[in-house]
C-alpha angles and dihedrals in degrees: 000000000000097000088247099189094055092037098055101034102036111126097186111109122181118189092339094310120113112229105230097172102071101154130052109250128204089256092057091045089051090049092051090051093051093048089049091052090049090053089051089057088056094057110124095230133352092205125080110246111256096200140022090255090055089050092053091049090051093048091054088069095054097088091053090045090052092053093047091046091052092050093050090045090055090051091049091048091051091053091044092054090048092052093047096046101045106021093210119168104161129125096269092051092049092049095048091045091053089050089051093050092047092053091046091056092047090044095054100079098046087046093052094042095050096048094042087053097046105034098039092047091048096048105030102022122221108348139147091263091065114094115241117245134160117242091239091056095057095084090054090050091052090048092052090048093048093051092048091047091051092043098058093047091045089058090051090048091053090050091055091045088053090052090048090052088055094045093120093048089047090048093227116192122229091262091049090050090051092050091048093050094050090046088058091047093051095046092046091053090053091051092050092048091050091052091047091051091049091050093048090053090060093053108081096209092051101033091103089062095053095087095039092053090074088069087072088072091078098059093036095052091040090054092050090048093052093048091046094051091047094052092042091053090049091051093048091048091051091052092049092050090050091049090047091051094049096041098076094051093047092046091048091053090052089046092053091050089056091053098244121143113271092210092054090048091052091052092050092046095050090052090062094051130082115257092252092050097040099072093044095051093040091058092043092049095047090052088053091050 
C-alpha cells in the first residue's frame, strides 16, 4: 500500500525531504494523461489557419493560453511533488486523485473562457476573438471559476491531510512533518480565498472585488513561506547543535574502544572547534570521560 521497499530504503533526499515515490505508478501515469488531455482542451485552435487573418485571430488567444497553461502546470507540479515525497498508492489516494482530475477537466472550460475574456479584452480590446457574455452573467462566471479554483486545491489539501494522517507509517522526520503541515496551511488558504471570491461574486455590491481578491494570494503565500523557512531553519539549527553536542561523547567512546588516550583525543578535538565552542565541549566531554 505504501510502497514499503522504496519508502523505507530510498536514499534520494531533495531539500531535506526523502523521496518515497521512486517509480511511476499507474495512478501517476493516468494523472499525467488527464493533465495532458486538459492542456489539449486549452489549445487556441485545433485547425491550421487558412489565411493570415485567421493566424492573427489564433495568435490573439496565445496570452490567455499561456496563463491557463501555467496554472495547470502548477497543479500538475503540486501533484507530482506529492507523489514523489510520500509514494502513496492506497485506495484513499486513488479516490482523491480521481476527484482532483475530474475537477480539473470540469475547470478547464471556465478557466479558458474567463482568461480569453479578460486578457484578450485587456490587450487587444474588443475583437472577434473575445467570447461574448452579458454583463449580468459575469458574476456567475466568477462564481463558477472560484468554486472550481477552490475545488482543485481542496482535493490537493485532502491528499496532504491523508499523508499527514499516515505520518507514522511513512516515518516522516521532524522536518518532513513541518513541511507537510505548512503545505496543508498554504493549500487551505488558497481554498478559503477561492470560496471567498466565489461568495463575493454573488453579492452585487462586492462583485467587482471578486477578481481582485485573488491578488491576495501573493502576500498570503509569501507570508506562509517566510514563516515556514524561519521555523525550518530553527529546526535544522537545533538538530545540528544536538548532533554537535553528542558527537564528542560518541567519538570519545569509539576512541576509548580503540585503546587511544582520551586526553590526547580531547586535545585534538578542541583544536578543531571554535574558541566559543571549545570550552563548552571540553567540559561536556570530560564529564563523559
